[in-house]
KERO-562175 format. One record per atom (N, C-alpha, C, O): x, y, z. Coordinates in steps of 0.02 Angstrom, whole numbers, plus 32768, in hexadecimal, padded with zeros to 4 digits. Example, Ala and Ser with C-alpha at 12.3 -4.5 7.8 and 13.67 -1.06 7.14 Angstrom:
82947EE4818682677F1F818682947F5B818682C87F5A81A782827F90816282AC7FCB816582858002818A829E80398192
END
This chain:
E95A6F3023B8E9856F2423F3E9A96F642408E9A96F762443E9C66F8823D8E9EA6FC523E9E9BB6FF92404E9CC701B2435E97F700023E6E94F703123FFE938701F2445E92F704B246FE92E6FDE2451E9186FC92493E94E6FD924C7E93D6FED24FFE98D6FD024B5E9C36FE024E4E9C4702B24F4E9D1703E252DE9B7705424C2E9B6709C24CEE97B70B024FAE98270DA2527E942709224EDE907709F2517E9157087255EE90270A7258FE936704D2563E949703325A4E979706225C8E976706A2605E9A6708125A2E9D470B225BFE9AF70EF25DAE9C07108260FE97C710525B6E953713D25CEE92F7128260EE92B714F263EE91470EB260EE8F170D22649E91F70CE2685E90B70DF26BDE95D70B9267AE98E70B626B1E99C70FC26CCE9A471062708E9A0712D269FE9A9717226B4E96F718C26DDE97871B0270EE931717826C9E8F6718C26EFE8F9716E2735E8E7718E2766E911712F2739E917710F277BE948713527A8E939714327E2E9817146278CE9B2716C27B3E99571AE27CAE99E71C22804E97371D1279CE955721227ADE920720A27E3E9197235280FE8F971D327DFE8C571C82811E8E371C22857E8C871DD2887E91A719E285CE93B7197289DE95771DB28B5E95171EC28EFE97572002887E99272412899E95B727028B1E961729028E5E9257274288AE8EC729F289CE8CD728728DEE8BB72AF2909E8C7724528E4E8AA722A2921E8CF723E295FE8B07256298FE9107235295FE93872482999E93A729429A3E93772AC29DCE93E72BA296BE94373032971E9047321298EE908734C29BBE8CA730C2976E88B73282990E881731329D8E86A733B2A01E89272D529E8E88972BD2A2CE8B672E42A5DE8A472EE2A97E8F072FA2A45E91F731D2A71E91273682A73E930738B2A9CE8E673812A48E8DA73C92A46E89073DA2A4FE87A73EA2A87E86A73D72A1AE82473ED2A1BE7F773C32A49E7C673DC2A63E80873842A51E7E073582A7CE80473442ABCE7F373122ADBE835736B2ACFE859735E2B0CE83973862B45E83B73C42B45E81A73642B75E7F973882BABE82773A12BE2E81173C42C10E867738F2BDEE89573A42C12E89173772C4FE888733A2C48E89873932C88E897736D2CC7E84E735B2CD8E82673872CE7E83E731B2CD6E7FA73042CE3E7F472DD2D24E7C272BA2D2FE82572E32D4FE82572BB2D8DE7E972CA2DB9E7D2729E2DDEE7CF73072DB6E79673192DE0E75473162DB9E71F73282DD4E75773002D7BE71B72FF2D51E6F172C12D61E70B728C2D72E6B072CA2D5BE68272912D5FE67672772D18E68B72952CE7E654723D2D14E64372222CD2E61672532CACE61A72582C6FE5EC72762CD1E5BF72A82CB1E5E872E22C94E5D772FA2C5EE61C72F72CB7E647732D2C9DE66973182C5CE66D733F2C2CE68172DA2C5AE6A372C12C1FE67472BD2BE3E68672CD2BABE63772A62BF0E60572A32BBAE5F472E92BA2E5EF72F42B66E5EB73182BD0E5DB735C2BBCE612737A2B90E603739E2B60E651736B2BA0E68973832B78E683736A2B2FE68D73912B00E672732A2B27E66B730E2AE4E62F732C2AC0E633733D2A85E5F773322AE3E5BB734D2AC3E5C473952AADE5A873A92A7AE5EB73BB2AD2E5F974002ABEE62174032A7DE62174362A5BE64373CD2A6DE66C73C92A31E65373922A03E679737129E1E612738A2A02E5F3735129DFE60473502995E618731C297BE5FE73882973E60B7388292BE6547376291CE661734D28F0E68273942942E6C873832939E6D473392947E6F873172921E6B67320297DE6C072DA298FE6A772AC2958E6C9727B2947E66D72BA293CE651728F2908E67B729228C8E685725F28A8E69372CD28B6E6BE72D3287BE6FF72AD2886E719728B2859E71A72B328C2E758729028D4E74F724528CFE779722228B1E719722B28ECE70D71E328EAE6FF71CB28A2E7147194288FE6DE71F4287BE6D071E12836E71171D9280FE71871AA27E7E7407206281AE77F720227F4E7AB71CA280DE7C471A327E4E7B671C7284FE7E871982868E7CF7150286DE7F771222874E78D71472868E7737103286BE74E70EE282BE76070BD280CE71B71142817E6F270FF27DEE71A7105279DE71F70D42777E73671402790E75D71492753E79D711E2753E7AF70FF2721E7BE711D278CE7FB70F52792E7ED70AB2789E8157086276CE7B3709427A2E7A1704E2799E796703D2750E7A970072739E778706B272BE770706026E3E7B3705D26BFE7BC70342692E7E1708926D4E824708826B6E848704726C6E86F702F269DE83B702B2701E85A6FEB2713E8466FB326E4E86F6F8826D4E8076FB426CEE7F06F81269FE81B6F842660E8336F512647E8236FC12645E84A6FCA2608E8936FB42612E8AF6F9125E8E8B16FC8264AE8F66FB72656E8FF6F6C2660E9306F4F2647E8D26F4C2683E8D76F04268EE8D56EDE264CE8FA6EAF2642E8A86EF32620E8A36ED225DEE8E16EDF25B4E8FA6EB12593E8FB6F1D25B5E9366F2E258FE9736F0625A7E99A6EEE257EE97B6EFF25E8E9B36ED82602E9AA6E8E25F3E9DB6E6A25E8E96C6E7725F3E95F6E3225E1E9766E242599E9976DF2258CE9656E51256CE9796E482526E9C46E4A251FE9E06E2724F5E9E56E722547EA2D6E792542EA526E3B255BEA866E292540EA376E1B258EEA5B6DE525B0EA3F6D9F25A4EA5F6D6E25B7EA056D9A2585E9E46D592581EA0A6D252558EA066CEA2567EA2D6D3A2523EA4F6D0924F9EA896CE7251DEA976CAD2510EAA96D0B254AEAE36CEF256EEACE6CCB25AEEAF16C9D25C4EA976CDF25CBEA826CC2260BEA356CBE260CEA156CE12633EA196C9225E3E9D06C9025D9E9A86C7F2618E9786CA22628E9BB6C4A263AE9946C342675E9976C6826ACE9646C7926CAE9D36C8026BAE9DB6CB126F0E9B46CF126E1E9976D0E270EE9B46D0626A2E9916D442690E9466D3B2690E9216D6B269DE92D6CFF2683E8E56CF42688E8CE6CFF26D0E89B6D1E26DDE8F56CE526FEE8E46CED2745E8EE6D35275BE8C36D53277CE9276D522747E9366D97275BE9016DC72741E8E96DF22767E8EE6DC02702E8BD6DEE26E5E8796DE62706E8546E16270EE8686DA9271AE8296D9E273EE82A6DC6277FE7F86DE72790E8626DC427A3E8676DEC27E0E8656E3627D1E8476E5D27F6E8846E4B2799E8826E922786E83C6EAB2779E82A6EE2278DE8146E822756E7D06E962746E7A46E952785E7786EC0278DE7AF6E6427B0E78A6E6327F0E79B6EA12818E76F6EC12835E7DB6EB3281AE7F06EEF283FE7CF6F2D2822E7B76F582848E7CC6F3227E0E7AC6F6B27C1E7636F7027D7E74A6FA727E6E7406F3727D9E6FB6F3727EFE6F46F4D2837E6C56F712848E7216F362862E71F6F4928A8E72C6F9428B0E70C6FB528D9E75B6FAE288AE76A6FF6288EE72E70202879E71C7050289BE70F700E2841E6D47032282AE69C702C285DE67C705E286EE6916FEF2876E65D6FE528A8E669700C28E7E63B70272905E6A8700F28FCE6B970352938E6A6707E2931E68A709C295FE6B6709B28F8E6A570E128ECE65A70EC28EAE642711E2906E63670BF28C9E5ED70C728C3E5CB70C12907E59C70E52916E5E370922930E5C8708A2973E5D170CA299BE5A370E029BEE60C70E82996E619712429BCE5EF715F29A4E5D4718529CDE5E971672963E5C3719F2947E57871972958E55871C7296EE55E715C294CE5167151295AE509715429A5E4D6716E29BBE539713929CBE531713B2A14E52F71822A2EE50871912A5CE55871AE2A13E55971F42A29E51772162A17E4FE723F2A3EE4FC720629DDE4BB722329CAE484720D29FAE45A72352A0EE48671CE2A0DE45571B42A3DE45D71D52A81E42C71E92AA0E49B71DB2A97E4A971F92AD8E49572422AD9E47C725B2B0CE49F72662AA2E48C72AD2A9FE44172B52AA9E42B72E52ACAE41A72872A8EE3D172892A98E3BF727A2AE0E394729A2AFEE3E072472AFCE3D272332B41E3E672682B73E3C7726E2BA8E419728F2B62E43372C12B92E3FD72F22BA7E3FB73072BE0E3D173032B78E39D73342B87E36473152BB0E33E73392BD0E35F72D22BAEE32772B02BCFE33C72902C11E31872932C42E37672702C10E38C724A2C4BE3D8724A2C4DE3F8721D2C32E3F6727D2C6CE44072842C6CE46372462C88E49872332C6EE44872272CBBE46871ED2CD9E46971B32CA7E49B71902CA1E43271A92C84E42F71742C52E45F71832C18E47E71562BFDE46571C32C07E49371D62BD2E4DB71C42BE4E50071AC2BBAE4EE71D02C23E53271C02C39E53F71752C36E57371602C1EE50F714E2C4FE51971052C4EE51970E92C07E53D70BA2BF8E4F071072BDDE4EF70F02B97E53171002B74E54A70D72B4DE54D713A2B82E58D714D2B63E5C5711F2B7BE5F3710F2B55E5C2710B2BBAE5F370DC2BD4E5EF709A2BAFE622707B2BA0E5B270832BA1E5A970452B7CE5C1704B2B34E5E2701E2B1AE5B170832B15E5C8708F2AD0E61470902ACDE63270722AA0E63470B12AFDE67D70B52AFEE69C70712B07E6D070632AE9E67D70462B30E69770032B3AE6936FDA2AFAE6C26FB62AE9E65B6FDE2AD8E6536FB92A99E6836FD32A64E6A46FAC2A41E68870152A5EE6B570342A2DE6FD70212A3AE72370122A0BE71070202A79E755700E2A8AE7646FC62A7AE79B6FB52A63E7346F9A2A86E73E6F532A77E7426F452A2DE7686F1A2A17E71C6F6B2A05E71D6F6029BDE75E6F79299DE7776F59296FE7786FB029B5E7B36FC92993E7D5700529B3E807701C2999E7BA701D29E9E7D970582A07E80C70472A3CE83570712A4FE80970092A56E8366FF82A8CE85B6FB72A83E8936FAE2A9CE83D6F882A5EE85D6F482A50E86C6F452A05E83F6F4C29DCE8AB6F3A29F4E8C06F3B29AEE8DD6EF72999E9096EF4296EE8C36EC229B6E8DE6E8029A8E8D56E6B295FE9036E502941E89B6E772943E88E6E6328FEE8BC6E8928CEE8D96E6C28A1E8C16ECA28D8E8EE6EF228AEE9366EDD28B8E95D6EDF2889E9476ECA28F5E98B6EB32902E99C6E7328DEE9D36E6B28C4E96C6E4528DCE9776E0628B8E9816E14286EE9AE6DF7284EE9596E412852E9606E51280AE9A56E7027FCE9C76E5A27CEE9B86EA12823E9F96EC12819EA336E8F281FEA616E9027F7EA2F6E642851EA636E33285CEA676E012824EA9D6DF0280CEA2D6DE8280DEA2D6DB527D9EA446DD12795EA686DB02770EA2E6E0E2786EA456E2F2748EA906E382749EAB36E2A2718EAAA6E4F2782EAF26E5B2788EB196E1A2785EB4F6E172767EAFE6DE527A3EB206DA427A2EB226D87275BEB556D6D2745EAEA6D8D2737EAE76D7426F3EB176D9C26C6EB3A6D7F269CEB196DDD26CEEB456E0726A5EB8E6DFA26B6EBB96DFF268BEB9D6DEC26F5EBE26DDE270AEBFB6D9E26E8EC326D9D26CEEBD26D6A26E9EBE76D2A26CDEBF26D2D2681EC1B6D0A2665EBCB6D582661EBCE6D5B2618EBF86D9625FEEC056D9925C2EC0C6DC3262AEC326DFD2614EC096E2F25EDEC246E5725C6EBC76E2E25F6EB9B6E5925CFEB996EA125E8EB846ECE25C4EBAF6EAC2626EBB26EEF2643EBF46EF72666EC136EC5267AEC0B6F342670EC4B6F3F2693EC4A6F2026D9EC186F2226FBEC836F0426EDEC866EE1272DEC796F102768EC596EFD2799EC916F4E2763EC856F7E279AEC3A6F8A27A3EC226F8F27DCEC166F8F276CEBCE6F99276FEBAB6F5C278CEB7C6F6227B3EBC36F212779EBA66EE32794EBB36EDC27DEEB886EC72804EBEF6EEF27F4EBFF6EEB283BEBD36F1A2863EBB96F082898EBC96F562849EB9D6F86286BEB566F6B286EEB366F6F28A3EB3E6F502837EAFA6F342836EAF26EFB2866EABD6EF32885EB266ED1286DEB226E99289BEB206EB128E4EAFA6E97290CEB496EE328F4EB4A6EFE2938EB076F1F2949EAEB6F13297FEAEE6F46291BEAAE6F682925EA766F35292AEA4A6F3B2955EA786F0328FFEA456ECF2901EA456EA92943EA116E9B295FEA816E99295BEA876E77299BEA6A6EA029D4EA486E852A00EA776EE129D2EA5C6F0E2A06EA106F0E2A03E9EE6F0D2A37E9F46F1029C7E9AC6F1029BFE98C6ED029DAE9586ED329FBE9AB6E9729CCE9916E5729E4E98E6E562A30E95E6E3D2A4DE9C06E712A50E9C56E6E2A99E9926E9B2ABDE9896E952AF9E9726EC92A98E9426EF62AB9E9046ED12AD2E8DC6EED2AF7E8FC6E932ABEE8C26E6C2AD6E8CA6E5C2B20E8986E4D2B42E9076E5F2B3AE9146E522B81E9106E942BA7E9366EC32B99E8E46E992BD8E8D86ED92BFAE9176EF82C19E91D6F352C18E9466ED12C36E9826EF12C51E9AD6F132C1BE9D76F3D2C2BE9A36EFF2BDCE9CB6F1A2BA5E9A26F492B78E9B56F562B3FE96A6F612B92E93D6F892B69E95D6FCA2B4FE9496FE42B1BE98F6FE32B74E9AF70222B5FE9D970192B1FE9EE704A2B01E9E56FDB2B0CEA086FCF2ACDE9E06FE72A90E9F96FE92A58E9A06FF82A9CE97870122A64E99770522A48E99070612A0DE9BA70782A74E9DA70B52A5CEA1870A42A33EA2770C62A01EA3C70702A46EA7570582A1FEA5D704229DAEA7B705129A7EA26701E29DAEA097006299BE9F67041296EEA0870432933E9D17071298BE9BA70A92963E9F270D52949E9F370E7290EEA2270E52974EA5A710F295EEA8770EA292DEAA0710728FEEA9070A92938EAB97081290BEA9B707828C6EABE70702895EA58707828C4EA3770702883EA4470AB2855EA4370A32818EA5070E62872EA5B71212848EA9671182819EA8D711E27DDEAD3710B2832EB0A71012803EB0270C327D7EB1B70C2279EEAE1708F27F0EAD6705327C7EAA97064278CEAB970512753EA7370862799EA4670982762EA6870CA2732EA5E70C626F6EA8E70F9274DEAB171282722EAE2710326F5EAE6711126B9EB0770D32711EB3670AC26E9EB13708626B2EB2A70852679EADB706626C2EAB47042268FEA9B7072265AEA9C7062261FEA8470AD266FEA6970DE263FEA9E70F4260DEA9270F425D1EAD971062627EB0F711C25FAEB2370E525CAEB2B70F1258EEB2A70A925E4EB3E707025BCEB0D70622584EB207058254AEACD70622594EA9970502563EA8C70882532EA7E707B24F8EA9070C72549EA8370FE251CEABA710924E9EAAC711E24B0EAF870FB24FCEB2E710624CCEB3770CA249DEB6370CA2472EB0D709824A6EB0C70602477EB40702B2483EB4D70032456EB5E702824BFEB8E6FF324CEEB6A6FB024CCEB346FA924E8EB896F8024ADEB6B6F3E24A7EB926F0C24D1EBCB6F1724E5EB706ED424DDEB926E9D24FFEBC86E8224D1EBC06E852494EBFF6E6624ECEC326E4824C2EC156E152493EBE76DF124A5EC2F6E102457EC136DE42424EC3C6DA5241AEC2D6D7E23ECEC6F6D992444EC956D5C243DEC686D21244AEC3B6D242474EC746CEB2426EC496CB0242AEC4F6C8F246EEC856C782482EC176C8C2490EC136C6A24D0EBD36C4124D1EBA06C5824B7EBD66C0724EDEB996BDF24F2EB6A6C002524EB816C1B2556EB296BFF2516EAF96C1B2545EAFF6BFA2589EB0A6BBD258DEAF86C2225BEEAFD6C082601EAB96C0C2622EA906C372611EAAD6BE02651EA6E6BE02674EA706C1226ADEA3F6C1A26D1
END
């Protein structure tokens, strides 16, 4: 149990780093600047010129981060399941589904870019339309809608709040971030994806510190809650 919590703490740290790297690279190395006069072909050319960087970026922030999510979801399940078994069964299911979507999102983007790079030399117009389709699928899986991750964050925070297994400030943050993620399914509120992503950074850092230093849930006798 203690080793799993420490591994979970490392996984939470990887999650925080993935968000930090994700935002940092997007704002610097992959920032095209003013694209108001750009065509779809110009935008694709920009990505293809930075293909290796783009693929490494996607591998870290989606594929590796998705794997870390599996570890963190299981570690949090073990930490909270005795006090809130039913809620954590549901929450962990959402966490594992989210991890799969995150990994899938990254793989779709990486494989899609490889396909588009081949098409670019043969049929530039087809390459542009294919990239648009890839981007739409990738965004739906995990790049633009964060509802599944929001449900997991909210449910974990709610379970921990009721049982006192995590600090209340951390639970409140997780609930707010989770709520923002859930609302991204509605197109008028799609910009909340940035609130979700930025808010996850301190939430994951808090979880990482807590789990790595070996803090345990309170041991006072409480009946398990659903």
